[in-house]
N, CA and C atoms as a LAMMPS dump frame, in Angstrom:
ITEM: TIMESTEP
0
ITEM: NUMBER OF ATOMS
684
ITEM: BOX BOUNDS ff ff ff
-5.0000000000000000e+02 5.0000000000000000e+02
-5.0000000000000000e+02 5.0000000000000000e+02
-5.0000000000000000e+02 5.0000000000000000e+02
ITEM: ATOMS id mol type element x y z
1 1 1 N -50.09 -12.803 44.17
2 1 2 C -48.914 -12.053 44.611
3 1 3 C -47.796 -12.256 43.59
4 2 1 N -47.258 -11.167 43.099
5 2 2 C -46.21 -11.233 42.094
6 2 3 C -44.859 -11.376 42.764
7 3 1 N -44.07 -12.277 42.218
8 3 2 C -42.737 -12.488 42.783
9 3 3 C -41.797 -11.417 42.266
10 4 1 N -41.034 -10.882 43.155
11 4 2 C -40.068 -9.851 42.77
12 4 3 C -38.845 -10.516 42.177
13 5 1 N -38.38 -9.929 41.055
14 5 2 C -37.219 -10.489 40.374
15 5 3 C -36.06 -9.517 40.487
16 6 1 N -34.954 -10.02 40.845
17 6 2 C -33.749 -9.207 40.964
18 6 3 C -32.854 -9.47 39.765
19 7 1 N -32.447 -8.427 39.101
20 7 2 C -31.578 -8.552 37.93
21 7 3 C -30.18 -8.095 38.305
22 8 1 N -29.244 -8.933 38.054
23 8 2 C -27.847 -8.593 38.336
24 8 3 C -27.268 -7.785 37.181
25 9 1 N -26.61 -6.738 37.514
26 9 2 C -26.011 -5.875 36.489
27 9 3 C -24.777 -6.558 35.911
28 10 1 N -24.739 -6.612 34.585
29 10 2 C -23.621 -7.274 33.902
30 10 3 C -22.447 -6.307 33.84
31 11 1 N -21.303 -6.695 34.374
32 11 2 C -20.149 -5.798 34.332
33 11 3 C -19.647 -5.614 32.905
34 12 1 N -19.272 -4.417 32.571
35 12 2 C -18.753 -4.099 31.239
36 12 3 C -17.379 -3.457 31.376
37 13 1 N -16.622 -3.48 30.283
38 13 2 C -15.29 -2.893 30.246
39 13 3 C -15.199 -1.919 29.082
40 14 1 N -14.511 -0.834 29.309
41 14 2 C -14.263 0.112 28.231
42 14 3 C -13.079 -0.372 27.402
43 15 1 N -12.855 0.307 26.245
44 15 2 C -11.722 -0.071 25.408
45 15 3 C -10.398 0.133 26.123
46 16 1 N -10.322 1.203 26.943
47 16 2 C -9.092 1.445 27.693
48 16 3 C -8.845 0.337 28.713
49 17 1 N -9.911 -0.114 29.375
50 17 2 C -9.76 -1.208 30.333
51 17 3 C -9.301 -2.479 29.641
52 18 1 N -9.868 -2.736 28.452
53 18 2 C -9.454 -3.929 27.713
54 18 3 C -8.011 -3.821 27.262
55 19 1 N -7.598 -2.601 26.852
56 19 2 C -6.21 -2.413 26.434
57 19 3 C -5.26 -2.615 27.595
58 20 1 N -5.643 -2.111 28.781
59 20 2 C -4.796 -2.292 29.952
60 20 3 C -4.742 -3.752 30.374
61 21 1 N -5.853 -4.473 30.189
62 21 2 C -5.883 -5.889 30.554
63 21 3 C -5.149 -6.76 29.551
64 22 1 N -4.899 -6.234 28.355
65 22 2 C -4.251 -7.033 27.323
66 22 3 C -2.764 -7.195 27.488
67 23 1 N -2.166 -6.48 28.42
68 23 2 C -0.73 -6.615 28.642
69 23 3 C 0.092 -5.687 27.773
70 24 1 N 1.394 -5.764 27.949
71 24 2 C 2.298 -4.842 27.258
72 24 3 C 2.34 -5.096 25.75
73 25 1 N 2.129 -6.311 25.325
74 25 2 C 2.236 -6.612 23.899
75 25 3 C 1.09 -6.006 23.09
76 26 1 N 0.041 -5.554 23.756
77 26 2 C -1.077 -4.966 23.03
78 26 3 C -0.748 -3.569 22.522
79 27 1 N 0.115 -2.86 23.224
80 27 2 C 0.43 -1.49 22.817
81 27 3 C 1.222 -1.419 21.516
82 28 1 N 2.204 -2.292 21.271
83 28 2 C 2.82 -2.293 19.931
84 28 3 C 1.827 -2.588 18.813
85 29 1 N 0.841 -3.422 19.084
86 29 2 C -0.18 -3.708 18.069
87 29 3 C -1.006 -2.463 17.782
88 30 1 N -1.35 -1.716 18.829
89 30 2 C -2.096 -0.454 18.64
90 30 3 C -1.258 0.536 17.843
91 31 1 N 0.031 0.647 18.162
92 31 2 C 0.922 1.551 17.415
93 31 3 C 1.036 1.122 15.959
94 32 1 N 1.157 -0.172 15.701
95 32 2 C 1.252 -0.665 14.327
96 32 3 C -0.022 -0.369 13.543
97 33 1 N -1.171 -0.48 14.195
98 33 2 C -2.431 -0.179 13.501
99 33 3 C -2.52 1.297 13.132
100 34 1 N -2.023 2.169 14.008
101 34 2 C -2.03 3.607 13.692
102 34 3 C -1.109 3.909 12.516
103 35 1 N 0.076 3.316 12.513
104 35 2 C 1.004 3.525 11.392
105 35 3 C 0.392 3.016 10.099
106 36 1 N -0.281 1.867 10.168
107 36 2 C -0.908 1.311 8.969
108 36 3 C -1.974 2.258 8.422
109 37 1 N -2.779 2.846 9.291
110 37 2 C -3.82 3.768 8.834
111 37 3 C -3.217 4.987 8.138
112 38 1 N -2.123 5.503 8.678
113 38 2 C -1.461 6.658 8.054
114 38 3 C -0.935 6.295 6.671
115 39 1 N -0.28 5.138 6.557
116 39 2 C 0.285 4.712 5.275
117 39 3 C -0.822 4.432 4.264
118 40 1 N -1.904 3.816 4.705
119 40 2 C -3.015 3.52 3.795
120 40 3 C -3.617 4.806 3.249
121 41 1 N -3.801 5.785 4.096
122 41 2 C -4.349 7.069 3.628
123 41 3 C -3.406 7.73 2.622
124 42 1 N -2.1 7.684 2.909
125 42 2 C -1.126 8.288 1.99
126 42 3 C -1.112 7.573 0.651
127 43 1 N -1.202 6.257 0.65
128 43 2 C -1.194 5.495 -0.599
129 43 3 C -2.482 5.697 -1.392
130 44 1 N -3.603 5.834 -0.701
131 44 2 C -4.855 6.087 -1.411
132 44 3 C -4.798 7.413 -2.16
133 45 1 N -4.129 8.397 -1.583
134 45 2 C -3.991 9.694 -2.247
135 45 3 C -2.963 9.619 -3.371
136 46 1 N -1.829 8.976 -3.115
137 46 2 C -0.739 8.966 -4.09
138 46 3 C -1.018 8.074 -5.293
139 47 1 N -1.828 7.048 -5.131
140 47 2 C -2.073 6.102 -6.214
141 47 3 C -3.36 6.393 -6.97
142 48 1 N -3.868 7.592 -6.84
143 48 2 C -5.027 7.951 -7.656
144 48 3 C -4.624 7.96 -9.131
145 49 1 N -5.512 7.479 -9.973
146 49 2 C -5.19 7.35 -11.394
147 49 3 C -4.888 8.705 -12.035
148 50 1 N -5.62 9.737 -11.661
149 50 2 C -5.37 11.058 -12.233
150 50 3 C -4.02 11.613 -11.817
151 51 1 N -3.504 11.139 -10.703
152 51 2 C -2.195 11.594 -10.239
153 51 3 C -1.057 10.856 -10.94
154 52 1 N -1.315 9.631 -11.351
155 52 2 C -0.282 8.807 -11.995
156 52 3 C -0.41 8.836 -13.511
157 53 1 N -1.628 8.66 -14.013
158 53 2 C -1.882 8.556 -15.454
159 53 3 C -3.012 9.494 -15.852
160 54 1 N -2.742 10.796 -15.94
161 54 2 C -3.809 11.725 -16.353
162 54 3 C -4.153 11.547 -17.827
163 55 1 N -5.356 11.114 -18.117
164 55 2 C -5.747 10.809 -19.494
165 55 3 C -5.678 12.019 -20.423
166 56 1 N -6.146 13.21 -20.023
167 56 2 C -6.049 14.357 -20.952
168 56 3 C -4.615 14.663 -21.352
169 57 1 N -3.685 14.6 -20.395
170 57 2 C -2.278 14.866 -20.694
171 57 3 C -1.728 13.842 -21.682
172 58 1 N -1.996 12.558 -21.425
173 58 2 C -1.472 11.498 -22.294
174 58 3 C -2.03 11.625 -23.704
175 59 1 N -3.335 11.822 -23.815
176 59 2 C -3.957 11.925 -25.142
177 59 3 C -3.443 13.145 -25.893
178 60 1 N -3.319 14.269 -25.209
179 60 2 C -2.874 15.503 -25.871
180 60 3 C -1.45 15.357 -26.387
181 61 1 N -0.546 14.832 -25.549
182 61 2 C 0.851 14.734 -25.974
183 61 3 C 1.018 13.741 -27.124
184 62 1 N 0.462 12.547 -26.985
185 62 2 C 0.648 11.541 -28.034
186 62 3 C 0.004 11.953 -29.349
187 63 1 N -1.163 12.555 -29.296
188 63 2 C -1.835 12.946 -30.532
189 63 3 C -1.086 14.07 -31.238
190 64 1 N -0.571 15.038 -30.493
191 64 2 C 0.146 16.153 -31.123
192 64 3 C 1.518 15.73 -31.626
193 65 1 N 2.168 14.802 -30.935
194 65 2 C 3.44 14.278 -31.451
195 65 3 C 3.189 13.465 -32.72
196 66 1 N 2.101 12.724 -32.749
197 66 2 C 1.797 11.893 -33.915
198 66 3 C 1.502 12.729 -35.154
199 67 1 N 0.768 13.817 -35.009
200 67 2 C 0.433 14.639 -36.184
201 67 3 C 1.472 15.714 -36.491
202 68 1 N 2.574 15.75 -35.701
203 68 2 C 3.665 16.669 -35.985
204 68 3 C 3.462 18.085 -35.515
205 69 1 N 2.429 18.359 -34.753
206 69 2 C 2.194 19.719 -34.269
207 69 3 C 2.982 20.056 -33.01
208 70 1 N 3.736 19.09 -32.472
209 70 2 C 4.543 19.323 -31.269
210 70 3 C 5.923 18.729 -31.499
211 71 1 N 6.952 19.569 -31.374
212 71 2 C 8.309 19.066 -31.557
213 71 3 C 8.903 18.659 -30.21
214 72 1 N 10.192 18.355 -30.219
215 72 2 C 10.84 17.823 -29.017
216 72 3 C 10.809 18.818 -27.874
217 73 1 N 11.188 20.049 -28.117
218 73 2 C 11.251 21.053 -27.049
219 73 3 C 9.864 21.365 -26.488
220 74 1 N 8.892 21.49 -27.386
221 74 2 C 7.529 21.753 -26.912
222 74 3 C 6.999 20.598 -26.068
223 75 1 N 7.32 19.378 -26.499
224 75 2 C 6.854 18.213 -25.749
225 75 3 C 7.517 18.144 -24.374
226 76 1 N 8.807 18.477 -24.291
227 76 2 C 9.488 18.47 -22.996
228 76 3 C 8.921 19.544 -22.069
229 77 1 N 8.654 20.721 -22.637
230 77 2 C 8.039 21.775 -21.819
231 77 3 C 6.659 21.35 -21.328
232 78 1 N 5.935 20.66 -22.182
233 78 2 C 4.604 20.182 -21.801
234 78 3 C 4.695 19.17 -20.661
235 79 1 N 5.714 18.315 -20.7
236 79 2 C 5.91 17.339 -19.627
237 79 3 C 6.362 18.002 -18.334
238 80 1 N 7.185 19.032 -18.459
239 80 2 C 7.652 19.727 -17.262
240 80 3 C 6.513 20.414 -16.519
241 81 1 N 5.479 20.804 -17.25
242 81 2 C 4.338 21.469 -16.619
243 81 3 C 3.409 20.496 -15.906
244 82 1 N 3.622 19.211 -16.099
245 82 2 C 2.77 18.201 -15.469
246 82 3 C 3.589 17.439 -14.429
247 83 1 N 2.993 17.158 -13.291
248 83 2 C 3.712 16.516 -12.183
249 83 3 C 3.405 15.031 -12.049
250 84 1 N 2.756 14.432 -13.017
251 84 2 C 2.384 13.024 -12.918
252 84 3 C 3.594 12.127 -13.193
253 85 1 N 3.46 10.864 -12.824
254 85 2 C 4.524 9.893 -13.091
255 85 3 C 4.67 9.635 -14.588
256 86 1 N 3.57 9.669 -15.302
257 86 2 C 3.617 9.44 -16.738
258 86 3 C 4.403 10.536 -17.44
259 87 1 N 4.316 11.757 -16.932
260 87 2 C 5.061 12.863 -17.525
261 87 3 C 6.561 12.642 -17.394
262 88 1 N 7.002 12.099 -16.258
263 88 2 C 8.431 11.814 -16.093
264 88 3 C 8.914 10.74 -17.052
265 89 1 N 8.096 9.726 -17.293
266 89 2 C 8.475 8.668 -18.232
267 89 3 C 8.52 9.214 -19.652
268 90 1 N 7.526 10 -20.025
269 90 2 C 7.528 10.609 -21.352
270 90 3 C 8.75 11.505 -21.548
271 91 1 N 9.09 12.292 -20.524
272 91 2 C 10.235 13.203 -20.649
273 91 3 C 11.529 12.429 -20.868
274 92 1 N 11.686 11.297 -20.189
275 92 2 C 12.891 10.487 -20.389
276 92 3 C 12.976 9.976 -21.819
277 93 1 N 11.852 9.586 -22.4
278 93 2 C 11.87 9.137 -23.783
279 93 3 C 12.07 10.275 -24.77
280 94 1 N 11.47 11.426 -24.484
281 94 2 C 11.588 12.565 -25.406
282 94 3 C 13.018 13.081 -25.498
283 95 1 N 13.795 12.916 -24.444
284 95 2 C 15.195 13.35 -24.494
285 95 3 C 16.01 12.512 -25.481
286 96 1 N 15.481 11.347 -25.858
287 96 2 C 16.143 10.485 -26.846
288 96 3 C 15.45 10.571 -28.21
289 97 1 N 14.742 11.638 -28.453
290 97 2 C 14.006 11.808 -29.709
291 97 3 C 14.962 11.65 -30.904
292 98 1 N 14.566 10.822 -31.866
293 98 2 C 15.366 10.617 -33.062
294 98 3 C 16.437 9.558 -32.933
295 99 1 N 16.615 9.003 -31.72
296 99 2 C 17.599 7.942 -31.531
297 99 3 C 16.962 6.593 -31.919
298 100 1 N 17.773 5.55 -32.06
299 100 2 C 17.207 4.218 -32.376
300 100 3 C 16.175 3.782 -31.338
301 101 1 N 15.257 2.941 -31.785
302 101 2 C 14.149 2.532 -30.924
303 101 3 C 14.645 1.838 -29.662
304 102 1 N 15.725 1.072 -29.768
305 102 2 C 16.249 0.366 -28.593
306 102 3 C 16.698 1.354 -27.532
307 103 1 N 17.355 2.431 -27.943
308 103 2 C 17.846 3.427 -26.992
309 103 3 C 16.69 4.197 -26.352
310 104 1 N 15.707 4.564 -27.163
311 104 2 C 14.546 5.274 -26.618
312 104 3 C 13.772 4.381 -25.648
313 105 1 N 13.592 3.133 -26.045
314 105 2 C 12.841 2.207 -25.19
315 105 3 C 13.564 1.951 -23.872
316 106 1 N 14.88 1.877 -23.911
317 106 2 C 15.636 1.662 -22.677
318 106 3 C 15.492 2.837 -21.724
319 107 1 N 15.499 4.051 -22.276
320 107 2 C 15.305 5.231 -21.431
321 107 3 C 13.924 5.224 -20.791
322 108 1 N 12.929 4.831 -21.555
323 108 2 C 11.557 4.761 -21.021
324 108 3 C 11.457 3.687 -19.943
325 109 1 N 12.094 2.536 -20.193
326 109 2 C 12.036 1.452 -19.206
327 109 3 C 12.74 1.821 -17.911
328 110 1 N 13.889 2.479 -18.016
329 110 2 C 14.627 2.864 -16.811
330 110 3 C 13.822 3.845 -15.961
331 111 1 N 13.251 4.839 -16.612
332 111 2 C 12.448 5.814 -15.865
333 111 3 C 11.172 5.168 -15.335
334 112 1 N 10.598 4.258 -16.119
335 112 2 C 9.413 3.55 -15.644
336 112 3 C 9.703 2.712 -14.413
337 113 1 N 10.874 2.093 -14.354
338 113 2 C 11.25 1.291 -13.18
339 113 3 C 11.431 2.178 -11.958
340 114 1 N 12.025 3.347 -12.153
341 114 2 C 12.173 4.271 -11.022
342 114 3 C 10.817 4.716 -10.506
343 115 1 N 9.901 5.003 -11.402
344 115 2 C 8.564 5.406 -10.976
345 115 3 C 7.806 4.254 -10.329
346 116 1 N 8.043 3.033 -10.806
347 116 2 C 7.398 1.869 -10.183
348 116 3 C 7.854 1.709 -8.741
349 117 1 N 9.133 1.962 -8.486
350 117 2 C 9.63 1.89 -7.11
351 117 3 C 8.989 2.962 -6.235
352 118 1 N 8.76 4.134 -6.809
353 118 2 C 8.075 5.195 -6.051
354 118 3 C 6.64 4.785 -5.748
355 119 1 N 5.971 4.165 -6.714
356 119 2 C 4.589 3.739 -6.499
357 119 3 C 4.504 2.639 -5.436
358 120 1 N 5.538 1.815 -5.339
359 120 2 C 5.533 0.735 -4.352
360 120 3 C 6.025 1.188 -2.974
361 121 1 N 6.35 2.455 -2.846
362 121 2 C 6.871 2.955 -1.577
363 121 3 C 5.861 2.763 -0.447
364 122 1 N 6.365 2.382 0.711
365 122 2 C 5.587 2.183 1.946
366 122 3 C 4.721 0.928 1.93
367 123 1 N 4.662 0.202 0.817
368 123 2 C 3.861 -1.017 0.829
369 123 3 C 4.479 -2.07 1.75
370 124 1 N 5.783 -2.028 1.916
371 124 2 C 6.419 -2.96 2.834
372 124 3 C 5.991 -2.702 4.272
373 125 1 N 5.647 -1.458 4.58
374 125 2 C 5.175 -1.155 5.932
375 125 3 C 3.873 -1.894 6.208
376 126 1 N 2.951 -1.852 5.238
377 126 2 C 1.676 -2.55 5.411
378 126 3 C 1.907 -4.054 5.51
379 127 1 N 2.79 -4.579 4.668
380 127 2 C 3.105 -6.011 4.735
381 127 3 C 3.763 -6.366 6.061
382 128 1 N 4.611 -5.471 6.557
383 128 2 C 5.249 -5.708 7.848
384 128 3 C 4.244 -5.744 8.991
385 129 1 N 3.245 -4.855 8.942
386 129 2 C 2.197 -4.868 9.967
387 129 3 C 1.426 -6.183 9.916
388 130 1 N 1.108 -6.635 8.699
389 130 2 C 0.368 -7.892 8.552
390 130 3 C 1.179 -9.09 9.043
391 131 1 N 2.51 -8.986 9.007
392 131 2 C 3.358 -10.098 9.435
393 131 3 C 3.663 -10.059 10.929
394 132 1 N 3.911 -8.852 11.443
395 132 2 C 4.384 -8.727 12.821
396 132 3 C 3.252 -8.81 13.836
397 133 1 N 2.085 -8.248 13.501
398 133 2 C 1.004 -8.201 14.488
399 133 3 C 0.562 -9.58 14.982
400 134 1 N 0.396 -10.589 14.119
401 134 2 C 0.068 -11.92 14.663
402 134 3 C 1.161 -12.47 15.572
403 135 1 N 2.424 -12.145 15.279
404 135 2 C 3.509 -12.609 16.145
405 135 3 C 3.454 -11.914 17.497
406 136 1 N 3.132 -10.623 17.502
407 136 2 C 2.962 -9.925 18.771
408 136 3 C 1.788 -10.496 19.549
409 137 1 N 0.701 -10.813 18.825
410 137 2 C -0.433 -11.444 19.493
411 137 3 C -0.071 -12.789 20.082
412 138 1 N 0.742 -13.558 19.348
413 138 2 C 1.189 -14.855 19.867
414 138 3 C 2.08 -14.678 21.088
415 139 1 N 2.937 -13.671 21.049
416 139 2 C 3.771 -13.393 22.222
417 139 3 C 2.917 -13.031 23.428
418 140 1 N 1.877 -12.218 23.211
419 140 2 C 0.974 -11.893 24.299
420 140 3 C 0.24 -13.119 24.825
421 141 1 N -0.096 -14.023 23.913
422 141 2 C -0.753 -15.266 24.334
423 141 3 C 0.166 -16.095 25.227
424 142 1 N 1.428 -16.222 24.828
425 142 2 C 2.388 -16.985 25.629
426 142 3 C 2.57 -16.347 27
427 143 1 N 2.711 -15.018 27.027
428 143 2 C 2.891 -14.324 28.31
429 143 3 C 1.657 -14.497 29.198
430 144 1 N 0.472 -14.396 28.599
431 144 2 C -0.75 -14.556 29.376
432 144 3 C -0.897 -15.959 29.941
433 145 1 N -0.564 -16.968 29.139
434 145 2 C -0.661 -18.329 29.638
435 145 3 C 0.387 -18.61 30.702
436 146 1 N 1.563 -18.011 30.571
437 146 2 C 2.572 -18.164 31.621
438 146 3 C 2.072 -17.558 32.928
439 147 1 N 1.402 -16.411 32.825
440 147 2 C 0.848 -15.795 34.025
441 147 3 C -0.211 -16.679 34.654
442 148 1 N -1.048 -17.298 33.799
443 148 2 C -2.088 -18.182 34.334
444 148 3 C -1.477 -19.404 35
445 149 1 N -0.455 -20.013 34.407
446 149 2 C 0.174 -21.188 35.001
447 149 3 C 0.916 -20.838 36.283
448 150 1 N 1.496 -19.63 36.324
449 150 2 C 2.147 -19.207 37.563
450 150 3 C 1.132 -19.058 38.681
451 151 1 N -0.082 -18.575 38.327
452 151 2 C -1.131 -18.468 39.341
453 151 3 C -1.535 -19.843 39.859
454 152 1 N -1.556 -20.83 38.959
455 152 2 C -1.892 -22.187 39.381
456 152 3 C -0.779 -22.759 40.273
457 153 1 N 0.457 -22.518 39.893
458 153 2 C 1.579 -23.095 40.64
459 153 3 C 1.789 -22.413 41.982
460 154 1 N 1.464 -21.12 42.069
461 154 2 C 1.772 -20.371 43.285
462 154 3 C 0.709 -20.426 44.345
463 155 1 N -0.477 -20.959 44.05
464 155 2 C -1.54 -20.989 45.052
465 155 3 C -2.521 -22.095 44.72
466 156 1 N -3.443 -22.294 45.616
467 156 2 C -4.474 -23.297 45.402
468 156 3 C -5.549 -22.7 44.509
469 157 1 N -5.504 -22.988 43.196
470 157 2 C -6.418 -22.367 42.239
471 157 3 C -7.701 -23.136 42.06
472 158 1 N -7.829 -24.286 42.683
473 158 2 C -9.04 -25.065 42.53
474 158 3 C -10.219 -24.329 43.14
475 159 1 N -11.244 -24.101 42.347
476 159 2 C -12.42 -23.377 42.82
477 159 3 C -12.245 -21.886 42.876
478 160 1 N -11.156 -21.359 42.372
479 160 2 C -10.91 -19.911 42.375
480 160 3 C -10.523 -19.469 40.956
481 161 1 N -11.496 -19.369 40.072
482 161 2 C -11.19 -19.017 38.671
483 161 3 C -10.642 -17.606 38.506
484 162 1 N -10.852 -16.734 39.484
485 162 2 C -10.348 -15.367 39.345
486 162 3 C -8.829 -15.327 39.298
487 163 1 N -8.174 -16.372 39.82
488 163 2 C -6.716 -16.412 39.751
489 163 3 C -6.213 -16.678 38.334
490 164 1 N -7.045 -17.295 37.524
491 164 2 C -6.66 -17.627 36.158
492 164 3 C -7.198 -16.636 35.135
493 165 1 N -8.241 -15.882 35.542
494 165 2 C -8.93 -15.037 34.564
495 165 3 C -8.015 -13.975 33.975
496 166 1 N -7.143 -13.399 34.808
497 166 2 C -6.288 -12.324 34.306
498 166 3 C -5.353 -12.785 33.213
499 167 1 N -4.676 -13.932 33.439
500 167 2 C -3.743 -14.424 32.426
501 167 3 C -4.432 -14.877 31.17
502 168 1 N -5.556 -15.573 31.31
503 168 2 C -6.279 -16.042 30.13
504 168 3 C -6.852 -14.865 29.348
505 169 1 N -7.353 -13.856 30.041
506 169 2 C -7.88 -12.661 29.363
507 169 3 C -6.79 -11.957 28.577
508 170 1 N -5.612 -11.824 29.166
509 170 2 C -4.491 -11.194 28.459
510 170 3 C -4.116 -11.989 27.219
511 171 1 N -4.12 -13.314 27.334
512 171 2 C -3.762 -14.156 26.193
513 171 3 C -4.764 -14.004 25.057
514 172 1 N -6.049 -14.036 25.369
515 172 2 C -7.068 -13.951 24.332
516 172 3 C -7.126 -12.571 23.698
517 173 1 N -6.984 -11.516 24.504
518 173 2 C -7.034 -10.159 23.962
519 173 3 C -5.86 -9.898 23.021
520 174 1 N -4.689 -10.354 23.383
521 174 2 C -3.514 -10.149 22.52
522 174 3 C -3.681 -10.862 21.188
523 175 1 N -4.149 -12.089 21.222
524 175 2 C -4.352 -12.835 19.978
525 175 3 C -5.399 -12.173 19.1
526 176 1 N -6.523 -11.784 19.715
527 176 2 C -7.591 -11.152 18.944
528 176 3 C -7.139 -9.833 18.341
529 177 1 N -6.409 -9.032 19.12
530 177 2 C -5.941 -7.736 18.614
531 177 3 C -4.969 -7.914 17.458
532 178 1 N -4.049 -8.879 17.572
533 178 2 C -3.094 -9.113 16.489
534 178 3 C -3.775 -9.516 15.198
535 179 1 N -4.762 -10.402 15.284
536 179 2 C -5.49 -10.822 14.087
537 179 3 C -6.386 -9.718 13.557
538 180 1 N -6.961 -8.934 14.45
539 180 2 C -7.851 -7.851 14.046
540 180 3 C -7.117 -6.803 13.209
541 181 1 N -5.833 -6.604 13.491
542 181 2 C -5.03 -5.654 12.716
543 181 3 C -4.405 -6.322 11.499
544 182 1 N -3.951 -7.558 11.647
545 182 2 C -3.194 -8.218 10.574
546 182 3 C -4.063 -8.563 9.374
547 183 1 N -5.291 -8.993 9.598
548 183 2 C -6.138 -9.413 8.472
549 183 3 C -6.459 -8.247 7.538
550 184 1 N -6.94 -7.08 8.035
551 184 2 C -7.138 -5.95 7.116
552 184 3 C -5.842 -5.471 6.472
553 185 1 N -4.731 -5.534 7.223
554 185 2 C -3.447 -5.097 6.651
555 185 3 C -3.057 -5.967 5.464
556 186 1 N -3.249 -7.275 5.576
557 186 2 C -2.914 -8.173 4.468
558 186 3 C -3.816 -7.923 3.265
559 187 1 N -5.11 -7.706 3.512
560 187 2 C -6.039 -7.418 2.414
561 187 3 C -5.654 -6.12 1.711
562 188 1 N -5.333 -5.089 2.48
563 188 2 C -4.943 -3.804 1.896
564 188 3 C -3.623 -3.921 1.142
565 189 1 N -2.698 -4.692 1.654
566 189 2 C -1.425 -4.876 0.962
567 189 3 C -1.635 -5.526 -0.405
568 190 1 N -2.439 -6.569 -0.451
569 190 2 C -2.713 -7.227 -1.727
570 190 3 C -3.431 -6.292 -2.699
571 191 1 N -4.326 -5.465 -2.171
572 191 2 C -5.041 -4.508 -3.025
573 191 3 C -4.073 -3.497 -3.632
574 192 1 N -3.194 -2.94 -2.812
575 192 2 C -2.268 -1.923 -3.313
576 192 3 C -1.247 -2.529 -4.273
577 193 1 N -0.798 -3.748 -4.027
578 193 2 C 0.134 -4.399 -4.949
579 193 3 C -0.519 -4.595 -6.318
580 194 1 N -1.774 -5.045 -6.319
581 194 2 C -2.476 -5.191 -7.588
582 194 3 C -2.692 -3.869 -8.293
583 195 1 N -2.98 -2.824 -7.532
584 195 2 C -3.182 -1.508 -8.142
585 195 3 C -1.893 -0.967 -8.75
586 196 1 N -0.792 -1.132 -8.036
587 196 2 C 0.495 -0.665 -8.55
588 196 3 C 0.876 -1.432 -9.81
589 197 1 N 0.695 -2.734 -9.811
590 197 2 C 1.014 -3.528 -11.001
591 197 3 C 0.182 -3.077 -12.203
592 198 1 N -1.082 -2.772 -11.971
593 198 2 C -1.935 -2.304 -13.06
594 198 3 C -1.456 -0.956 -13.596
595 199 1 N -1.085 -0.05 -12.703
596 199 2 C -0.595 1.266 -13.135
597 199 3 C 0.733 1.147 -13.876
598 200 1 N 1.607 0.276 -13.418
599 200 2 C 2.904 0.097 -14.086
600 200 3 C 2.713 -0.459 -15.489
601 201 1 N 1.79 -1.382 -15.658
602 201 2 C 1.515 -1.921 -16.988
603 201 3 C 0.999 -0.84 -17.927
604 202 1 N 0.147 0.043 -17.43
605 202 2 C -0.35 1.135 -18.279
606 202 3 C 0.753 2.119 -18.62
607 203 1 N 1.621 2.415 -17.65
608 203 2 C 2.752 3.305 -17.93
609 203 3 C 3.629 2.707 -19.023
610 204 1 N 3.899 1.411 -18.933
611 204 2 C 4.715 0.746 -19.953
612 204 3 C 4.027 0.79 -21.318
613 205 1 N 2.708 0.618 -21.331
614 205 2 C 1.962 0.636 -22.601
615 205 3 C 2.063 2.007 -23.272
616 206 1 N 1.814 3.062 -22.52
617 206 2 C 1.884 4.408 -23.108
618 206 3 C 3.322 4.785 -23.464
619 207 1 N 4.278 4.319 -22.682
620 207 2 C 5.67 4.58 -23.028
621 207 3 C 6.051 3.929 -24.347
622 208 1 N 5.547 2.725 -24.593
623 208 2 C 5.824 2.049 -25.86
624 208 3 C 5.18 2.786 -27.025
625 209 1 N 4.016 3.357 -26.789
626 209 2 C 3.378 4.157 -27.849
627 209 3 C 4.249 5.358 -28.214
628 210 1 N 4.87 5.979 -27.216
629 210 2 C 5.754 7.115 -27.498
630 210 3 C 6.984 6.66 -28.271
631 211 1 N 7.531 5.492 -27.904
632 211 2 C 8.704 4.973 -28.621
633 211 3 C 8.383 4.791 -30.099
634 212 1 N 7.183 4.3 -30.399
635 212 2 C 6.786 4.077 -31.792
636 212 3 C 6.552 5.379 -32.557
637 213 1 N 6.557 6.504 -31.85
638 213 2 C 6.343 7.79 -32.521
639 213 3 C 7.623 8.593 -32.724
640 214 1 N 8.585 8.471 -31.8
641 214 2 C 9.736 9.385 -31.831
642 214 3 C 11.05 8.684 -32.14
643 215 1 N 11.066 7.375 -32.28
644 215 2 C 12.325 6.689 -32.579
645 215 3 C 12.773 7.013 -34.002
646 216 1 N 14.035 6.744 -34.279
647 216 2 C 14.577 7.027 -35.604
648 216 3 C 13.851 6.217 -36.677
649 217 1 N 13.517 4.982 -36.365
650 217 2 C 12.815 4.136 -37.325
651 217 3 C 11.43 4.701 -37.636
652 218 1 N 10.726 5.16 -36.594
653 218 2 C 9.39 5.721 -36.807
654 218 3 C 9.461 7.021 -37.586
655 219 1 N 10.459 7.853 -37.292
656 219 2 C 10.611 9.121 -38.008
657 219 3 C 10.91 8.884 -39.482
658 220 1 N 11.797 7.94 -39.786
659 220 2 C 12.117 7.635 -41.178
660 220 3 C 10.914 7.05 -41.909
661 221 1 N 10.135 6.235 -41.216
662 221 2 C 8.956 5.654 -41.849
663 221 3 C 7.941 6.732 -42.218
664 222 1 N 7.742 7.694 -41.328
665 222 2 C 6.802 8.78 -41.646
666 222 3 C 7.33 9.645 -42.782
667 223 1 N 8.661 9.842 -42.836
668 223 2 C 9.233 10.635 -43.906
669 223 3 C 9.031 9.967 -45.272
670 224 1 N 9.23 8.659 -45.308
671 224 2 C 9.023 7.931 -46.571
672 224 3 C 7.58 7.979 -47.012
673 225 1 N 6.646 7.902 -46.031
674 225 2 C 5.239 7.967 -46.392
675 225 3 C 4.869 9.318 -46.96
676 226 1 N 5.428 10.38 -46.352
677 226 2 C 5.139 11.723 -46.869
678 226 3 C 5.725 11.915 -48.264
679 227 1 N 6.937 11.375 -48.476
680 227 2 C 7.566 11.503 -49.796
681 227 3 C 6.777 10.731 -50.847
682 228 1 N 6.249 9.589 -50.462
683 228 2 C 5.472 8.788 -51.419
684 228 3 C 4.16 9.485 -51.756
């Protein structure tokens, strides 16, 4: 004779049930995660290398300025037709064509700094999410534990774990949610900071190449070589 076995169904919770059980502090964490996703998508699009440093544009402008086939006005028109950050830096330097190298370099550096600030835009939002979400999770933990202790103080909780389960569940869910959002946010922030620094260094490098081509010292040097 086979013994009949009864299997108890394991209760499950949906994401909405878990969010509702996590308390009020869980909703700011959800909102922060949504904002982070929007900013990350925008930065991934804006920091594409072809959008910041288009290689064909850079090679064409520098090579034609070097061989003398493009003058100041043509080079400025060429930069105006391009919407990249590198084009704005080149245009700032080209407006100082024929001036001393210090003056041309300063114009390039000033425009490069403005573009660097544009590239770093919204990165503070990601850093803020990485900083605030663990604090919100900690606040939820404190609130949940206070609820659990109030349940202990207000009734006979011995042998009745259901009186404590709600507060402890809220505390654990808030902490987990805060860390679940903060850890990827911190990783993404570090990634974008490194990417921006790399792009800024390349912008500075190409800007210096332009300074060595259009400054008064460079122009006089090429003139002497041609005369010789």
